[in-house]
N, C-alpha and C positions, 0 to 999 in steps of 0.2 A: 420450616420454610420462612415463617415470619421473622424469626431471629436473624436469619441470613440476610433478608431484605433490609432490616434496620441497620445492620452493621455495614452493608454496602452503601446505603444512603449517607451514613455518617462519614464513610471513607471518601465518597465522592465530594462531599462538602469540604472536608479537611484538605483533600487534594486540590480543590478549586482555590481555597485560600492560599495554599502554599504556592500555587502557580502564579496568582496575582502578585504575591510578594516578590517572587523571583523576577517578574517583569518590571517591578516598580523602580529598580535601580536605574533602568535606562529610559523610562518614560517621564518620570516626575522631575521637576526642577530641583537641582542640587541645593539651591538656596532660594528663598522667596518669602512671600507673605500670604498667609491664609486668613481670609476675612470671614467673620461670623456676624450674624445679627442675633440679638438676644431679647427675649421678652419674658416677663415674670408677672404673675398675678400678685397683687398687694394683699397680704394677710392683715386685715384691719384689726384683728384681735391682738396683734403683736406690735401695734404702732400707738404711741402716745404723743400727742402734740402739747408742747408747753410754750407759753409766751410770758415775757417778763417786762415789768415797767422799768423806768430808769433807776429806780431804787433797788432793783433786784428782786422785787416781790412778784410772785407768780400771778398772772391775770386769770380770772375766772372765765373759762371759755364756755361754760354751761349757762350763762346768763340769758334772760329772756330776749328773744330776737336774734341771738347768735346761732349760726349754723356752721357745721364743719362737715364737708363731704370729702372723704379721702379719695385719692385716685384709685381707679380699679386695676390699673396695671402700669408697668414701667418697661421701657425698652432702651437698648443701648447697642453699641457696636464693640467688637472685640477682634483683635488680630493676633496671630502667632507669627512672629518673625523668626526664621530659622536658618541656620547654617548647616554644615555637614554633620555637626555633632551637638551643637548648642542651640537654644531657642529662648525667646522672651515673649511674654504676653504683653500686649499694649491695649489700653482701653482709654478712649477720650474721656476727659473729665465731664461729669454731668450725665443725668439720665432724662429721658423724655417721659413725661407723665401723661397718662390718658385719663381724663375725667378729674374730678376733684374741685372743691371750692371752699374757701373760708370767708364767711361773712360776719363781720363784727358790727354790733349796734354802735351808733355814735357814742364816743366816750371822751371825757376830758383828760383821760390818761394817755399821754403820747406813747406810741409803740414804734420802736426802731424798725425800719424796713431795709436798711442797708445791711449787707453781710460782709464778713471778713473772709479773706482768702484762706483756704484750707491750709493748715500747718502740718498735716500728716498725710502722707501718701505712701503707696507701696507698689512694688513691681515684682512679678514672678519670673524666675529664670529656671531653665531646665537643662540638665545634662541628659541628652537623649540616649546616649550610649549606656550610661550608668543607671538610667531611670531614677533620677533624683530631682527634687525641686528645691529651690532656694528662694526665700522671700527677703527682699531688701526694702526696709522701711525708712522713709525720709521724714525726719522730724526737725522742723526749724532749720532746714538746709543741710542737715547732717545725715549721712547714710549709715544705717545700722543693719547688720546681717546676722542671721541665726544660722547655725550649722545646717547643711543640706539634709532633707528628709526623703526617705524612699517614696516613690510614687506607688500608691497602694496597688496590690494585685486585684484583678477583677473580682467583684463580690460573688458570694455564693448564689446560685440560681441563675447564673449567666447562661443564656441559651442562644446559640448561633442558629439562625433559621435560613431556609433556602431562598426566600424572597429577595429579589435584587431590584435596584433602580440606580439611576445616575444622579449625582448631586455635584454641582460645580464642574461637571465634565468627567467625574470619576465614578467608576462602578462600585456600588456599595451593596453589602448584604445586611439583612435585618437582624437585630439582636433585641431580646427582651430581658430585663433584669429587675428584680425587686430592689428598691432603694427608697429610703425615707418613707417607709410604709405605703409606697405606691409602686406601680409597675411602670418602669421607664421603657420607652422604645428608642433604640439607637440604630443609626445607619452607619456602618463601618466600612471604610475602604482599605484594602491592603495594597493599593497602587502608589502609596507614598512610603518612603523607606524609613519610617520611624513610627513610634507609638505615641498617641496623644489624644486627650479629650478635653473639651472646655470645662468639664466638671471632672476634677482630678480623680475623685473616687471611682469614676466610671471609665478609667483608662483600660483599653483592651490589652491582652498579652502581646498582640501584634496588630498593627493597623491604626488608623486615625478615625475618630468619630466626626463625621461631617454633618450629622443631624441628630438631635436629641430632644425628646419631648416627654412631658408628663402632664398631669392636670394643672400643675403649678408653674412650670417653666418650659422654655423652648429655645434651642439653639439651632441655627441653620447656617452652614457655610455658603457664602455667596460667590466667592471668587478666590482662586489661587493664582498668583502672578509670580513669575520668575523675577527676582531682584538680586543684585549683588549685596551680600550681607557680610560685613566684617565680623570675625569671631569676637573681637573685643566689644562690639556693640550688643551682643546677646549673652554676655557673661557679666556677673556682678563686678562692680568696680573694685580694684584691689585696695582702694582707699576707704572702703566701707569698714566701719568699726565692728568687730565681732562682739556679740552680746548673747546672753542666755535668754530663754523665753521669759523668765521671771524679770530680768532686767528690762527687756523690751516692754513688758506690760507696765512696769513702773514709769518708764519714759513716756509712754503713750498717755497714761493717766495724768501725769504732770502737764504735758502739752495741752491736753483737753481742758484741764482746769484753768491753765493760763489763758487759753483762747476764750473761754467763757468769761473770765474776768475782764479781758480786753473788750469783749462785746458789751458788758455792763458799763464800762467806762465810756465807750463810744456813745451808748444811749444817753448817759448822763450829760455828755457834752453837747448834745443836740439842743437847739433853742426850743423853749417851751412855747406852745401856741398862746 
């Protein structure tokens, strides 16, 4: 009797998910923008702050009277812009930090406070039909693209649960899954006609993750708006130069070293007090 009840409950849940997916085609915007808010705790054990004088020598931050308080968390916004088959993630530059302070004792050694514009950026593109993701990395104004990679299947231990709630106007069901040595809680809607998660490794077989939380990070969808989206705007540029992962790593390393050198030169050119 108990076995029959469990099988029936699983069948009802599976049938409910299929029903929502079937209605998604007519209720969800065919093209649009899905907005998320993101927050993450700062792991202080994984952060090291370095400061340099104009001669390129590292400044001692542990001197008497100097204090460093790292931010406790950071937050940002993220959007998925999608067409009928393709999508692109967009994230404004910069993060908002909560807490944190650096206090240096007065020193005769000048420290540069100006910053250089970032020379490396990246954008994520998705083929929603083929379930593949492509990263385009821009280095010094040139776009480089690595071959598309499959979006991972849901990890082992994925559990669809019967609890439901609405997020950004869409009905979601609860999911729990072990990931990064934690238990993540997800809220997944099947009222959108594609599969997506702001954390790629936690993409469901069907449906869109509208909320995601763990002890360390949290994503919440705030709004889905219908917008006209040209397919060319959510696909990698055909002018992007194909490279391998190894070649891209070398290009990034060189650009980072060049930027560090320019920063030292900028500090050296500043007038001394």
